[in-house]
C-alpha positions in Angstrom: -30.7 13.7 -33.7 -32.4 14.4 -37.0 -34.1 11.0 -36.9 -35.6 11.9 -33.4 -37.0 15.2 -34.5 -40.4 13.9 -35.7 -40.8 12.1 -32.4 -40.3 14.7 -29.6 -42.0 12.3 -27.1 -39.1 9.9 -27.5 -36.6 12.4 -26.1 -38.9 13.1 -23.2 -39.2 9.3 -22.6 -35.4 8.8 -22.7 -34.9 11.7 -20.2 -37.5 10.1 -18.0 -35.7 6.7 -18.1 -32.3 8.4 -17.2 -34.0 10.1 -14.3 -35.6 6.9 -13.1 -32.2 5.2 -13.2 -30.6 8.0 -11.1 -33.5 7.8 -8.7 -33.0 4.0 -8.3 -29.4 4.6 -7.2 -27.5 4.0 -10.4 -24.2 5.9 -10.0 -23.3 8.0 -13.0 -19.6 7.3 -13.5 -19.0 10.9 -14.7 -20.3 12.3 -11.4 -18.6 12.3 -7.9 -19.8 9.9 -5.2 -20.0 10.3 -1.5 -19.4 8.2 1.6 -21.1 9.4 4.7 -20.7 8.3 8.3 -22.7 10.7 10.5 -22.1 10.4 14.3 -24.6 12.5 16.2 -23.0 14.5 19.0 -19.4 13.8 17.9 -17.5 17.1 18.1 -14.9 16.0 15.5 -15.4 15.9 11.7 -13.2 13.9 9.3 -13.1 14.9 5.7 -11.7 12.9 2.8 -11.4 13.6 -0.9 -10.3 10.3 -2.5 -9.2 10.2 -6.1 -9.5 6.8 -7.9 -6.1 7.5 -9.6 -2.5 7.1 -8.3 1.0 6.5 -9.3 0.0 3.7 -11.7 -1.6 6.4 -13.8 1.7 8.2 -14.3 2.5 8.5 -18.0 5.6 6.6 -19.3 8.8 8.6 -18.6 6.8 10.9 -16.3 6.8 8.6 -13.2 6.3 10.7 -10.1 3.9 13.1 -11.8 0.8 12.1 -9.8 2.8 12.4 -6.5 4.1 15.8 -7.4 0.8 17.1 -8.7 -1.2 16.1 -5.7 1.6 17.2 -3.3 1.3 20.7 -4.9 -2.4 20.7 -3.8 -1.7 19.5 -0.3 1.4 21.5 0.4 1.3 24.4 -2.0 -0.6 27.6 -2.2 -4.0 28.4 -3.8 -4.7 31.1 -6.3 -5.4 33.6 -3.5 -3.3 32.3 -0.7 0.4 31.4 -0.4 1.5 28.2 1.3 2.8 30.3 4.2 -0.6 32.1 4.6 -2.4 28.7 4.7 0.0 27.5 7.4 -0.7 30.6 9.4 -4.5 30.1 9.0 -4.4 26.4 9.9 -2.1 26.7 13.0 -4.7 28.3 15.4 -7.3 25.8 14.1 -5.0 22.8 15.0 -5.6 21.7 11.4 -3.5 20.0 8.7 -4.2 18.3 5.4 -2.5 15.0 4.9 -1.9 13.3 1.5 -1.2 9.7 0.6 -0.5 8.5 -2.9 -0.6 4.7 -3.7 -0.8 2.8 -7.0 -4.5 3.3 -7.7 -5.7 5.7 -5.0 -4.7 9.1 -3.7 -6.4 10.7 -0.6 -6.5 14.1 0.8 -7.8 14.2 4.4 -8.2 16.3 7.5 -9.8 16.2 10.9 -11.3 19.3 12.5 -13.4 20.3 15.5 -16.9 21.3 14.5 -16.4 24.8 15.8 -13.7 25.3 13.2 -15.3 23.5 10.3 -16.3 26.4 8.2 -12.9 28.2 8.5 -11.1 24.9 7.7 -13.3 23.9 4.8 -13.1 27.2 3.1 -9.4 26.7 2.8 -9.6 22.9 2.2 -11.8 23.3 -0.9 -9.8 26.1 -2.3 -6.6 24.1 -2.1 -8.2 21.3 -4.2 -10.4 23.3 -6.5 -8.4 26.5 -7.1 -4.7 25.7 -6.7 -2.1 28.4 -7.3 0.5 26.2 -9.1 3.2 28.8 -8.3 6.6 28.3 -9.7 8.3 28.6 -6.2 6.0 25.9 -4.7 6.7 23.7 -7.7 10.5 24.1 -7.4 10.3 23.6 -3.6 8.2 20.4 -3.7 10.0 19.0 -6.7 13.4 19.5 -5.0 12.0 17.7 -1.9 10.9 14.8 -4.0 14.3 14.5 -5.7 16.1 14.7 -2.4 13.9 11.9 -1.0 14.7 9.7 -3.9 18.4 10.5 -4.0 19.2 10.5 -0.3 16.5 9.8 2.3 15.0 6.6 0.9 18.4 5.0 -0.1 20.4 6.4 2.8 18.2 6.3 5.8 15.1 4.0 5.2 16.4 0.5 4.7 13.1 -1.0 5.7 11.2 0.9 3.1 14.1 0.7 0.6 13.9 -3.1 0.7 10.2 -3.1 0.1 10.6 -0.7 -2.8 13.3 -2.9 -4.4 10.9 -5.9 -4.0 8.2 -3.9 -5.7 10.5 -3.2 -8.7 11.2 -6.9 -8.9 7.5 -8.0 -8.6 6.2 -5.6 -11.2 8.8 -5.2 -13.9 7.1 -3.7 -17.0 3.9 -3.2 -15.0 2.1 0.1 -14.1 2.9 -0.7 -10.4 6.6 -1.1 -11.2 8.0 2.2 -10.0 8.2 4.1 -6.7 5.2 6.4 -6.1 7.6 9.3 -6.1 9.0 8.2 -9.4 12.7 8.3 -10.2 15.3 11.1 -10.3 15.4 11.1 -14.1 11.7 11.3 -14.6 11.0 13.8 -11.9 13.7 16.1 -13.1 11.9 16.1 -16.5 8.5 17.1 -15.2 7.4 20.6 -15.9 4.8 22.8 -14.2 2.7 22.8 -17.4 2.6 19.0 -17.2 1.5 19.2 -13.6 -1.3 21.5 -14.6 -2.3 19.2 -17.4 -2.4 16.2 -15.2 -4.5 18.0 -12.7 -6.9 19.0 -15.4 -7.2 15.5 -16.7 -7.5 13.7 -13.4 -9.3 16.2 -11.1 -12.7 15.4 -12.5 -15.9 14.5 -10.8 -16.0 10.8 -11.7 -12.6 10.2 -10.1 -13.7 11.6 -6.7 -15.1 10.1 -3.6 -16.1 12.6 -1.0 -16.0 11.2 2.5 -17.4 12.7 5.7 -17.5 11.3 9.2 -18.5 12.7 12.6 -20.8 15.4 13.8 -21.1 17.5 10.6 -24.1 19.7 10.0 -27.0 18.0 8.1 -26.7 20.2 5.1 -22.9 20.0 4.8 -22.6 16.9 2.5 -24.8 18.6 -0.1 -22.9 21.8 0.2 -19.6 20.0 -0.2 -20.9 17.9 -3.2 -22.2 21.1 -4.8 -18.8 22.8 -4.4 -16.9 19.9 -6.0 -19.5 19.6 -8.8 -17.8 22.6 -10.4 -15.3 20.1 -11.7 -15.8 18.6 -15.2 -18.1 15.6 -15.5 -15.7 12.9 -16.6 -13.8 9.9 -15.2 -10.6 8.0 -15.7 -11.4 4.3 -16.5 -10.0 1.8 -14.0 -6.6 0.5 -15.2 -6.6 -2.6 -17.3 -3.5 -4.3 -15.7 -1.4 -7.0 -17.3 -1.1 -10.4 -15.6 1.7 -10.4 -13.0 4.7 -12.6 -13.5 5.8 -15.2 -10.9 9.6 -15.4 -10.4 11.4 -18.4 -12.0 13.3 -19.9 -9.0 14.8 -17.8 -6.2 15.7 -14.4 -7.7 17.9 -12.1 -5.6 18.9 -8.5 -5.9 21.6 -7.6 -3.4 21.7 -3.8 -2.8 25.1 -3.1 -1.5 25.8 -0.4 1.0 27.8 0.1 4.1 25.4 -1.0 6.8 25.7 -2.7 10.2 22.5 -4.6 9.6 20.8 -6.5 6.7 17.2 -5.8 5.6 15.3 -8.6 3.7 12.1 -8.4 1.8 10.8 -11.4 -0.3 7.6 -12.3 -2.0 5.6 -13.1 -5.2 2.4 -12.0 -6.8 -0.8 -13.8 -5.9 -4.1 -14.0 -7.8 -6.2 -13.0 -4.8 -7.6 -9.8 -3.3 -10.0 -9.0 -0.4 -12.9 -9.4 -2.9 -12.3 -13.2 -3.1 -13.8 -15.6 -0.6 -10.5 -17.5 -0.4 -9.1 -14.3 1.2 -10.5 -15.2 4.6 -8.9 -18.7 4.7 -5.5 -17.3 3.5 -5.9 -14.4 6.0 -5.9 -16.9 8.8 -2.8 -18.6 7.4 -1.1 -15.2 7.0 -1.9 -14.2 10.6 -0.6 -17.5 11.9 2.6 -17.2 9.9 3.5 -13.6 10.3 0.9 -11.1 11.6 2.4 -7.6 11.8 4.1 -6.9 15.1 2.4 -9.7 16.9 4.0 -12.4 19.1 1.4 -14.8 17.7 3.4 -14.8 14.5 5.2 -18.1 13.8 8.1 -16.4 12.1 8.4 -13.9 14.9 8.6 -16.8 17.4 11.1 -18.8 15.5 13.5 -16.0 14.5 13.2 -13.4 17.2 11.7 -15.1 20.3 13.7 -18.4 20.1 16.9 -17.0 18.6 16.9 -13.2 19.4 18.0 -12.4 15.9 16.2 -9.1 15.2 13.3 -6.7 15.7 10.6 -8.1 13.4 9.7 -11.0 11.2 6.3 -10.7 9.5 4.4 -11.9 6.5 1.5 -10.3 4.5 -1.0 -11.6 2.0 -1.7 -8.2 0.6 0.0 -4.8 0.4 0.4 -3.6 4.0 0.9 -0.1 5.3 0.9 0.4 9.1 -1.7 2.9 10.4 -2.4 3.7 14.0 -0.4 1.5 16.4 -0.1 -2.0 14.8 -3.2 -1.9 12.6 -3.4 -1.8 8.8 -4.1 1.6 7.3 -6.9 2.1 4.8 -7.4 3.4 1.3 -4.5 1.4 -0.3 -6.9 -0.7 -2.4 -5.4 -2.5 -5.4 -6.7 -4.8 -8.2 -3.6 -7.0 -7.8 -1.8 -8.1 -4.6 1.3 -10.0 -3.5 2.5 -12.2 -0.7 5.6 -11.0 1.2 7.9 -11.7 4.1 9.6 -8.8 5.9 12.8 -9.4 8.0 14.9 -6.7 9.6 17.2 -5.5 11.1 19.5 -8.5 11.0 23.2 -8.9 11.9 25.1 -9.2 8.6 26.8 -12.4 9.9 23.5 -14.2 10.2 21.8 -13.1 7.0 22.3 -16.3 5.1 21.0 -18.4 7.9 17.8 -16.4 8.3 17.1 -16.4 4.6 17.3 -20.1 4.8 15.2 -20.3 7.9 12.4 -18.1 6.5 12.2 -20.1 3.3 12.3 -23.4 5.2 9.4 -22.3 7.4 7.5 -21.2 4.4 8.0 -24.7 2.9 6.9 -26.4 6.1 3.7 -24.2 6.1 2.9 -25.3 2.6 3.7 -28.9 3.0 2.4 -29.4 6.5 -0.3 -26.8 6.8 -1.3 -25.5 10.2 -2.4 -27.6 13.2 -6.0 -27.6 14.5 -4.7 -25.9 17.7 -3.0 -23.0 15.8 -6.0 -22.7 13.4 -8.4 -22.2 16.3 -6.1 -19.8 18.1 -5.4 -17.7 15.1 -9.1 -17.5 13.9 -10.2 -16.5 17.4 -7.4 -13.9 17.5 -8.5 -12.4 14.2 -12.2 -12.4 15.1 -11.3 -10.3 18.1 -8.4 -8.2 16.8 -10.3 -7.0 13.7 -12.9 -5.4 16.1 -10.2 -2.9 17.0 -9.4 -1.9 13.4 -11.9 1.0 13.2 -11.7 3.1 16.3 -11.1 6.6 14.9 -13.3 8.5 12.5 -10.6 8.3 9.9 -10.4 4.5 10.3 -14.2 4.0 10.2 -14.6 6.1 7.1 -11.5 4.5 5.5 -12.9 1.0 6.1 -16.3 2.0 4.7 -14.7 3.2 1.5 -12.5 0.1 1.2 -15.5 -2.2 1.8 -17.3 -0.7 -1.2 -14.2 -0.9 -3.4 -14.0 -4.7 -2.8 -17.8 -5.2 -3.1 -18.8 -5.4 0.6 -21.4 -3.5 2.5 -19.2 -3.6 5.6 -16.0 -5.7 5.2 -15.2 -5.8 8.9 -18.7 -6.9 9.9 -18.8 -9.5 7.1 -15.4 -10.8 8.1 -16.9 -11.8 11.4 -19.3 -14.1 9.6 -16.8 -15.3 6.9 -14.0 -16.1 9.3 -16.5 -18.1 11.5 -17.3 -20.3 8.5 -13.7 -21.2 7.6 -12.3 -24.5 8.8 -8.8 -25.8 9.0 -9.1 -27.7 5.7 -10.1 -24.5 3.9 -7.0 -22.8 5.3 -4.6 -25.5 4.2 -6.2 -25.7 0.8 -5.7 -22.0 0.3 -2.1 -22.2 1.5 -1.4 -24.9 -1.2 -3.3 -23.0 -3.9 -1.7 -19.5 -3.4 1.7 -19.9 -1.7 5.0 -21.4 -2.9 8.5 -21.7 -1.6 10.5 -22.2 -4.8 9.8 -19.1 -6.8 10.3 -15.8 -5.0 11.8 -12.4 -5.6 14.2 -11.5 -2.7 15.6 -8.1 -2.0 18.5 -7.9 0.4 20.2 -4.6 1.6 23.6 -5.5 3.0 27.3 -5.1 2.8 29.8 -7.5 1.3 27.2 -8.6 -1.3 29.8 -10.7 -3.2 30.3 -12.8 -0.1 26.6 -13.4 0.2 26.3 -14.2 -3.5 29.0 -16.8 -3.3 27.4 -18.4 -0.2 24.0 -18.5 -1.9 25.2 -19.9 -5.3 27.6 -22.4 -3.8 25.1 -23.4 -1.1 27.7 -23.0 1.6 26.9 -23.8 5.2 25.7 -20.8 7.2 26.2 -21.5 10.9 24.6 -18.9 13.2 26.3 -17.1 16.0 24.6 -16.1 19.3 25.5 -13.5 22.0 24.0 -16.0 24.5 26.3 -19.0 24.9 23.6 -21.1 26.6 21.1 -21.6 23.9 18.7 -24.6 24.4 19.8 -27.9 22.8 16.7 -28.3 20.7 17.4 -24.9 19.1 21.0 -25.8 18.4 20.0 -29.1 16.9 17.5 -27.4 14.6 20.1 -24.8 13.6 22.3 -27.6 12.2 19.4 -28.5 9.8 18.7 -24.9 8.9 22.4 -24.0 8.2 22.6 -26.7 5.5 19.1 -26.3 4.1 19.5 -26.2 0.2 18.2 -23.2 -1.6 19.1 -24.0 -5.2 20.1 -20.5 -6.3 21.3 -20.1 -9.9 24.2 -17.7 -10.5 22.3 -15.7 -13.1 19.5 -15.2 -10.5 21.7 -13.1 -8.2 22.4 -9.5 -9.1 24.6 -7.1 -7.1 23.6 -3.5 -7.5 25.1 -0.5 -5.5 22.3 0.9 -3.4 23.0 4.4 -4.7 22.0 3.3 -8.2 18.4 2.8 -7.3 15.7 5.3 -8.3 18.0 7.2 -10.6 15.9 5.9 -13.5 12.6 3.9 -13.7 12.9 0.2 -13.0 15.7 -2.0 -11.8 19.2 -0.4 -12.5 20.8 -2.0 -15.5 17.6 -3.5 -16.8 16.7 -2.6 -20.4 
């Protein structure tokens, strides 16, 4: 600064340059940003406050801290109002605040009628900007988080349980490699002072995206931005993630519990996100192979429709969370993605057969590709189905935010153009480039895990049983091929772990 003193005009010049950059739309990373979607005449207003931090930002040995901290904002009291008082204020407004925490994003959101906007927003902003951090709220929500990890997830949510075991396998030693709610050991060790410190570090302007959609007053975005500008000007740099590790062979974790049905999740990391142009070609392949809850899905047709084995058989080329109806939810953006297959619930007696069948179908997809007929059918389906993704204010605003995260002006609109350009050769090339059938992590929740391990390692035949005695001959003939399909499973690649051992500590139970 002393060197600039003789030249006061230079300081004025630099200030002018900074001002010009701001005027030209350069976003200061230390300041909050906004996403606006005004809809004139719309009586509803949707508010979002998105933080560009999530569970991957948890400090080591404090896994679950982001979840607990943000949950205290959404479901705790403010400095002037208790949680019970807020509930009483919200009830006649038909209002709630929802929270979602993922690896790199956390979102607070609410929808309100314009007549009640001012009353709702007065509480909404106080919850985020002036939290009470009361000891009783901390104990209540921490206890809920521990009970979820100890009992609910492991005991009553086999579908999600299987997905979470797969996540542990895919991301060992990686910032993604723990449940968003952490583990019993780490959550027990979190103190209220650590929650307050995490809030102070992460609730800063540069981490925030303020989203508004609907018929809000013209001055409301500026008012909201001004209110949240009381937060410090700072930001948390985007995580620098290590390269993901592809499994070596077929690696199984069998989570043993007494259960009448088996849940299976399998997959591997892929070097592809929505930001890549190859995404659109692989998207067609994924929709053909296992679109979520759609009869179009090849896996669904082979396992459920032809053989009546279970409820659902789907595949995904990125992390998938179901939103309204069957559609993907928004604001789960990630720098790194994975391919996965989801199968459940399945009769324990047919688990080995269906593992074989799913892997055989994946191999056929890679080696044979998709036919011209299936390509045209699937692409036409996606072109029309994606037009239904953004029907609500929440969805429209969510897709707008996600579009900008991945570098698009409007992802759903641009998908129409990009999908139309893709040909069958592009799809089959993407399948061969990104997918494989030999190196997968496979999580299985089942009983008699020793019996399944023996059958896998010794490559024992796995004949299927049907309730229907009159199955078509072509199905029975194919079953004979599937039941002997070799999987080449090494004994050291199959671990049996009691289900109750999961989520007691970070990572896979028993791993160093």
